[in-house]
N, C-alpha and C positions, 0 to 999 in steps of 0.2 A: 504493500500500500504506500502510495506517495505521501510524503509529509505535507501538511496543510499550513501555509504561511499567511498570516494576516497582514494586511496593508492598511495603514491609517489613511484617511481621506480628507478632502476639502469639503466645504459646505457653503452654499450661497442661497439667499432667498430668491424665490421666483413666484409666479402667479399663484400657485397652489400650495405654498408653504416653503419648505427647505429642500434643497437638492444636494445629494452627496455625489462626489465624482472624484476621479483620479485618472491620470493619463495611463495608457495601456502599457507603457514601458515596463512598469514594475511587475505586473502579472505575466507579461510575455517573457521577461527575464527569468522569473521563477519557474515557469513552465519549461523553458529551454534547459534549465538547470536540473529538472527532474522533480519539481514540486508542483503543488496545486495552490493557486492563490485564492484568497477570499478578501473582499473589501470590508472594512470595519467603519461603519458610519459613526459619527460623533454622538456619544451618549451625553445628554445634558443633565439628567437626574441620576444621582448616586453613581457617578462614573467609577469610583473605586470598587464598588460591589460588582458592577458589570465587567470591569477590567479583569478582576480575579476569576470570574466565571469564564471569560474568553481565554485567559491564560491556561486554565485547566483543560480547555477544549481543543486548542490549537497547538502546533508544534514549534512555531517560530514567528517572528514579528519583524516587519519593516516599518519604521517611522519615516514617512515619505517627505519629500520636499513640498513647497507650496508658495502661494502668492502673498500670504499675510505675514507680517512680522510677529515674532514672539513677544508677548506682553513683557515690557521691561521691568514690571513689578517683580517678576520672578528672579531677577538678578540685581535687585536693589537700585534701579535707576528709573528716571522719569522719561516721559515722552520726548522724542526728538523731532525736529522739523522734517527729518529724512524718513520718518515712519508714516507711511501713507495709509496703512490699514492694519488693525489688530483684530483678533478674533479669540478672546480668552477661552470660550468653550472648547475649542480645539486643543489649546494648551493644557487645560485641566484633564481632558480625556487622554491625550498622549502621555502626559506625566503619569497618570494612573496605569496606563498600559505598560509603560517601561518598568515601573515598580513591580507590577504583578508578574510580568514575565521573568524579571530578575529573581523575584521571590520563588518562582516555580522552577528556576534553574534552566530556563529555556532561552535559546539564542535570540539576540536583538541586533539589528543594524539600523542606523539612521543615515538618511541621505539628505545632503544639503541642509535645509531647515531642520531635518530630523537629527542630524549630527549636532546642530546647535542646541536642540531640545535636550539631548542626552547630556551635553556639557553643562547646561544651566541646571538641570535636575541635580547634578552632582556637585553643585556649588560654584560653577564657572560663570564667566560673563562674556559679553560680545562687544566687538567694535560695531558701533551703529552704522558706520559708512566706511567701507574699506578704503575708498579713494581719498577720503578726507582724513582718516585716522592713522593710516599707515603710509609713511613717506615712501614714495617710489612705487606704490602698488598700482598695478594695471593688468588688463586682460582678464578681469574677473566677471564681467557681465557680457554675455554673448549676444544679447539683444535678439534679433530675429534669425540669427544663425541656426541652422538645423543642428539638433543636439548630438548628433553622432560625429560632428567635426571637433577635433581637439583645439584647445585654446592656448595651452601652455604645458610644460613638463612639470612633473612633481619628482622630488627626491625622496626615496623610500628608505626608512631606517632598516638596516640589515637585521636588527633584533626586534622584529615585529611579525605579527600574524600575516600582514599584507605581503611582506617579503617571503614568508614561509610558503604561502599558497601560490605565489606567482613566480618566485625566483628573480624578480626584477628589482633593480635599484633606481631606475629612472623609467618614467612612463608618461606618455602624452595623454592628457585628459581634457574633457570639456569644462566649461565654467559658466555658471549662471547664478551669481549671488552678489548682493550688495553688502551683506554683513559677513562677519567672520569671527572666529573665536579670539577672545582677548585673554582673559585669565582661564587657564585650563582647570577643569573640575577636579575634585578630590578623587583619587584612585584611578585617574586617567593619565595616559601618556600620549605624546605626539608621535605619530608613526610616519607622517609624510608632510612635506612642505612644498609650496610652490618654488620652482627653481628660479623664478624671476625675482621674487620679493620676500620670500620666507613666510608667506601667509599659510596658516595651518590648513592642511588638506585632508588629514586622516588622523583618527585617534582610536585608542583601544583601552580596555580596562587593564590595569597593572597586574591583576591576577589572571593568569592564563586559563584558569578554570571557569572564569566568568566570560561568557561569549557576548561581549558588548562592544560593538565597533561602529565608527562613524566615518562618513566620507563626505567631504564638502562638494566634490564633483558629483555627476550623475552617472554612475556605472550602468544603470538600467537602460540607458539610451545608447550605450556603446558596446553591448555584449556581442554584436556581430562584427565589430571593427577592431576591438582591442581585447586580446585574451585575458588580461588582468581583470577586466570588468566581468567577464563570464566566470572567472575564478572566484570572484567575490560571491556571486550567487550560488555557484556550485558548493562552495564552502558552507554557506548558510543552509542550503538544502541538506547537505550531508550531515551537518551538526544537528539539524532538526530531526532527521531520520534516526540518528543515533539516540537522541533524547527520547524520541517516541517509542523506541524499541526496548527501553528499560522496564 
């Protein structure tokens, strides 16, 4: 039986209420890696209770990227003119999901905004605007570029899960983010940085027994073009299958 991987979603109002959605890249990547995807709509009431139930039922979790900024209240800062849209219900739900899956000992990866969510949950903070806050930073927002095109290289720590699964020390990745990790969260370590300017591109838990990984780039959109990106999803699916078999 294939492991079932949950994917967090976006939510917007429309004529008949609220609509949940997420781009196909995540589910497609999970399927190609040998798993089965399921979308997790945002739960507004009692998210902690529902997150624990979901964690008991599924085998792994992807905290996806998205269009809204993470509410800065979660890392002790106020609103910035650069923050165009917040959606706290998503933050509460994703934080509950991460906690529940970690408690259950099940694998979690965060992509782009999802990596930032992991970092904040563990006590880290963000740069509100990469271009303004980090001198020399560039090539981090791809605009209308198709997401399978690389934007810059990353340098990968040899002592990391990312290096272990890919064998790579340098890799070309895409880039679609305005914010980036500032202070690294507790029990997390940096495993990759942009070759251009040192912006943090990947993190993982310092305890190798805790499968908690984050990627600032979007590997789900490059699985057909870059082997490392497929390696990320194969590793997630394999770990999920391992946990499910216990």
